[in-house]
N, C-alpha and C positions, 0 to 999 in steps of 0.2 A: 241845708240851711242852718244858720246859727244866729245868735244875737250878740250885741256888743259886750255882754257880760259872760260870754261863754269861755271855755278853757282852751280853745284852739290857739295855738301860736301862729305867728305869721308864716313860719316854716310850714306848718300843717296846711294852711290855707293855700300856699303856693303849690304844695304837693297835690292838693285836690284839683287845682286848675290844670296841673300837668297830666291829669288822667284823660284829658280831651284827646280825641283822635279825629281823623278826617271824616268819620261817620257821625260823631255826636260831640256836643260841647258839654263840658262839666264846668260849672261855676259855683262859687261859694256865695250864697245869697244871705245878706243880712236881713232879719225880719225882727219885728218888735217882740220883747219879752213879755209873755202874757202876765207874769208877775204873781203866779199862784205858788205859795210856799207849802211845804209838806213837813210837818213836825215828826211824822213817823219815819219817812224815807226821804231825807233832804235831796237825794239824788234825782227824785222825780220832779223837782221843781222846774228845771229847764225843759222837761219833756213836753210842757204845755205849749211850746212854740209850734208844735205840730199842727195846732188848730189853724195857723196862718196858711196852711195848704188851701184851705177853703176860701181864702182871699186872693188867691192867684188867678184872678179871672181872665188874665191874658191867655190862659190855656183852656182848652175844651175839657181836658181830663188830666188827672195827675195820679201817678203811682208813688206812694210814700213808702220808702223803705228805710229800715234801721241800718246803721253803719256796720252791724255785725251780720249782714246778709250777703250772700254771693249769688248773682244772677247767672244761671246756667242756660236758660232758654229764652225764646222770644216772648215779649209781653205786648207787643204792639196791637195784637188782636183784641186786647181788653177794651180799646177805644170803642168797640162797637157794642159793648155790653148795654142792654136797655135798662140801665139803672144809674142812679146818682151815687151809689155807695156799694162797695163789695169788700169782703174780708174773709179770712180763713178761720175756722173755729179753733178754739183752744185745744191742743192735743194732750189732754189729760183725762183722768177718770171722771166720767159723769158730768163733764162740762163742755160738751161738744158745740155749744152755741155761744160760748163766751168768745169775744174778739181776741185773736191771737196778735196783739198789737204791731208787730214789726211790719206787716204788709197791709197797706190800705189803698184801694182804688176809690177815687172820688171825682166828682165833677164840681169844680169851684163855684161858689155862689156867695156873693157878698152878704145877702140877706141871711143865709144859713150861718155864715161866719159870725155875723153880728149877734144872732140869736144864741149860738153856742157860747160865744164869749160872755154875753150877759148872764146866761144861766150858770156858767162855771165860776164867774167872779162874784156873782151876788148871792149864791146859795152854797154855803160851805158843805152841806151834805152831798152835793153833786161833785165835789172835788175828790171824793173817795180816797182820802188820805190814808186810810187803814188797808186799802186794796192796791190797785195799780194805777191810781191817779188818772191821767188823760186816757189810758187804754180802757179803763172801766167806764169812764164818762162817755167815750165814743161808742162803746158797746151799748151802753144804756140809751143813748140818743137814737141810734139806728137799729135797735133791737127788732122792731117789727117791720122795718121797711128795707133793710139792707139785704143784698144778696149774699149767699154762701158760696164760696169758691172751695174747690177741693184742696186736699193737703199739698199736692205738688207746688202750689204757688207760695206756700210758706212752710217748708218742710223742716221741722225741728230735727237737727242732726243727732240728737240724743233720745228722741222719742218716736220718730216717724220714719226712720230708715230701716228697712227689713232685709236688705240684701246688698252685698258689695261684690257680687259674683262677676269675675271677668273685668274688674275695674269699672263696672257700671253700677250706679246707685238705683235702688227701687224703693218706692213707698208702698204702703199696704194697698193690695189690689194689683200691683205690678207696674204702675205707672212711674216714669222717671221724674225726679224732682225738676222744677223749673227754677225755683228760688230756694236756696239753702239758708237756714237760720241757725247761726251759732249762738244760741240763746244762753247757754250756760258757760261753756268754755269758748271764749272769743276767738275769731279766726286767727288774729295776731299772736295768740298764745298757743296755737297748734304746732307742735314740734315735728321734725322730719320723720321720726319713727312712727308717727301717728297715721293710721290708714286714711284719715281725712285730710292729710297735709296737702295733697296736690289740688284739692278743691278749695281749701281754706286760703291758699296762696296763689290762686288762679290769676288774679289781677297782677301780681308781681311777675309771674311767668310771662304773661302777655306783654308787659312793659319791656321786658328783657329782649323780646324778639325784634328783629329788624322791622322797620315801619312798613315794608311792602308785603310782609307775610300775613 
């Protein structure tokens, strides 16, 4: 999703639509800009549009993914989670319960959306401009009620991969990653000589294959 003031070109938007397959539809959805500026990190200003996910009440559940993530496994089972919100802890020292922003499971609710919107727009302290803006706000909002998901659902490729043996990836504990997060070096910046290249460019390889494969 994006808003009318984002930086995506028409070519980019058509490329997004072209990701659709016979199994699933990909669409570029315009949503309202929340309009919260960030004087410390201006790049975070547009990130607040993520709150619009809670207003998509035509869906029973939503999985919100950043564009620098690559899905390797099935996520459909998350629909049965007995919760309205789930996320993966931050993969850094001493902060295991901090929301690792890129992956969020949620159940849309207009009342929750309106409440979050009011809090974030009317209280400057809750905009967390000196931290991670909407990520820190969402973490604060669901801190005591959200479910904690294991690392495979948001695997930071630079902090949470422990093995590349046999061309297979592993996270701490031996589980395979379900979603890879290229949080530092973006997937489109990964070069062919990098050991993560085939995962970073997985979508390109899939598009290059014949439609019946």
